[in-house]
C-alpha positions as CSV (number, residue, x, y, z in Angstrom):
1,X,0.4,-0.4,0.2
2,X,1.1,3.5,-0.4
3,X,1.6,6.0,2.2
4,X,-1.7,7.7,1.7
5,X,-3.2,4.7,1.3
6,X,-2.2,3.7,4.5
7,X,-2.6,7.1,6.4
8,X,-6.3,7.5,4.6
9,X,-7.2,3.8,6.3
10,X,-6.3,5.0,9.5
11,X,-8.0,8.2,9.8
12,X,-10.8,5.8,8.5
13,X,-10.3,2.6,11.2
14,X,-10.9,6.3,13.6
15,X,-13.8,7.5,12.3
16,X,-15.5,3.9,12.5
17,X,-15.9,4.5,16.6
18,X,-16.3,8.0,16.6
19,X,-18.2,10.8,15.3
20,X,-15.3,12.8,14.5
21,X,-12.0,12.8,15.1
22,X,-9.3,16.0,16.3
23,X,-6.3,15.1,14.9
24,X,-2.8,16.9,15.1
25,X,-1.6,17.1,11.9
26,X,2.3,17.0,12.8
27,X,1.4,14.1,15.6
28,X,0.2,12.2,12.6
29,X,3.0,12.5,10.3
30,X,5.4,12.0,12.7
31,X,3.3,8.1,13.6
32,X,3.6,8.0,9.6
33,X,7.2,9.2,9.8
34,X,6.1,11.5,6.6
35,X,6.0,15.2,6.3
36,X,3.0,17.0,6.9
37,X,2.1,18.1,3.6
38,X,1.7,14.2,3.2
39,X,-0.9,14.5,5.8
40,X,-2.5,17.7,3.9
41,X,-2.5,15.9,0.4
42,X,-4.6,12.5,2.1
43,X,-7.3,15.2,4.0
44,X,-7.9,17.1,0.8
45,X,-8.0,14.1,-1.7
46,X,-10.0,11.7,0.1
47,X,-12.2,13.5,3.3
48,X,-13.9,15.5,1.1
49,X,-17.8,17.0,1.3
50,X,-18.2,15.0,-2.1
51,X,-17.2,12.4,-0.1
52,X,-19.3,12.5,3.1
53,X,-16.9,14.2,4.8
54,X,-16.9,17.4,6.5
55,X,-13.3,18.8,8.2
56,X,-12.1,21.6,9.7
57,X,-8.7,22.4,9.6
58,X,-6.5,25.0,12.3
59,X,-3.3,27.0,12.0
60,X,-0.9,27.0,14.4
61,X,0.2,24.5,17.4
62,X,0.7,22.2,14.9
63,X,-2.4,21.8,13.2
64,X,-5.5,21.2,14.1
65,X,-8.0,19.1,12.1
66,X,-11.2,18.0,12.7
67,X,-12.8,15.4,10.3
68,X,-16.3,14.6,10.6
69,X,-18.8,11.7,8.6
70,X,-21.8,13.3,7.4
71,X,-24.5,10.6,8.0
72,X,-26.9,11.5,4.9
73,X,-29.2,9.2,3.1
74,X,-28.5,7.6,0.0
75,X,-30.8,10.0,-1.9
76,X,-29.8,13.1,0.1
77,X,-26.1,11.9,-1.0
78,X,-26.7,11.4,-4.4
79,X,-27.7,14.5,-5.0
80,X,-25.1,16.1,-3.7
81,X,-22.7,14.5,-5.5
82,X,-24.8,15.3,-8.3
83,X,-25.4,19.7,-7.8
84,X,-21.3,19.5,-6.9
85,X,-20.5,17.9,-10.7
86,X,-19.6,20.6,-13.1
87,X,-20.3,20.7,-16.8
88,X,-17.5,17.8,-18.0
89,X,-16.0,15.1,-16.0
90,X,-12.9,12.6,-16.3
91,X,-13.3,9.0,-15.9
92,X,-10.6,9.2,-13.4
93,X,-13.0,11.3,-11.0
94,X,-16.0,8.8,-11.7
95,X,-13.8,6.1,-11.0
96,X,-13.7,7.6,-8.0
97,X,-17.0,8.3,-7.2
98,X,-17.9,4.8,-8.4
99,X,-15.2,3.3,-5.7
100,X,-16.6,5.8,-3.1
101,X,-20.3,4.5,-3.4
102,X,-19.7,1.1,-3.3
103,X,-17.7,1.4,-0.6
104,X,-20.1,3.9,1.7
105,X,-23.1,1.2,-0.1
106,X,-24.9,3.6,-1.9
107,X,-24.8,1.1,-5.2
108,X,-24.0,-2.5,-6.1
109,X,-22.0,-4.0,-7.7
110,X,-23.7,-4.4,-10.4
111,X,-25.1,-0.1,-10.9
112,X,-21.2,0.4,-10.4
113,X,-20.2,-2.0,-13.5
114,X,-23.0,0.3,-15.7
115,X,-22.2,3.2,-14.6
116,X,-18.6,2.4,-15.5
117,X,-19.0,1.1,-19.0
118,X,-21.5,3.5,-19.7
119,X,-19.0,6.3,-19.3
120,X,-15.9,4.7,-20.6
121,X,-13.9,6.6,-23.3
122,X,-14.6,3.6,-25.2
123,X,-18.4,4.4,-25.9
124,X,-18.2,7.5,-26.0
125,X,-17.0,8.2,-29.2
126,X,-17.4,11.7,-29.9
127,X,-14.2,14.3,-30.2
128,X,-11.9,14.2,-27.2
129,X,-13.0,17.7,-26.1
130,X,-16.2,16.3,-26.1
131,X,-15.8,13.3,-23.9
132,X,-15.8,14.3,-20.4
133,X,-19.0,16.7,-20.8
134,X,-20.8,14.1,-22.5
135,X,-19.7,11.9,-19.7
136,X,-20.8,14.3,-17.2
137,X,-24.5,14.7,-19.0
138,X,-24.6,10.6,-18.9
139,X,-23.1,9.9,-15.4
140,X,-25.6,12.8,-13.7
141,X,-28.7,11.6,-15.5
142,X,-27.6,7.5,-14.1
143,X,-27.1,9.2,-10.6
144,X,-30.4,10.5,-10.9
145,X,-32.2,7.6,-11.8
146,X,-30.5,5.8,-8.9
147,X,-31.8,8.8,-6.4
């Protein structure tokens, strides 16, 4: 596992027991023998509101960070994702959303496969510049049908 994956899993394990966790950036960096910016990277990329987390960060004194899991219904969660998607989305971003949906039990494996296939570059036979726009439209409409 990469260091980012290990740090992410550690924080998620902490969250499985509590509604929220408060961590010190420097202490966590020391624990994993990495730089504090690695902790910032993990938190900013893997604990976003679109992934079901609220993060409050305070500078100074080692960098206090509070991470809270947002408990919302499937419909509210999907609507939040739909409204957060801009006019275009990459295949990689769709894959991340699908992975998160599976992790949170929002969709089934069968629904995940359908979302992935319908938004893959293989299916979107258009010029490269239009693929991400078309992918966003398809992805949002498919999610709307899951609400």
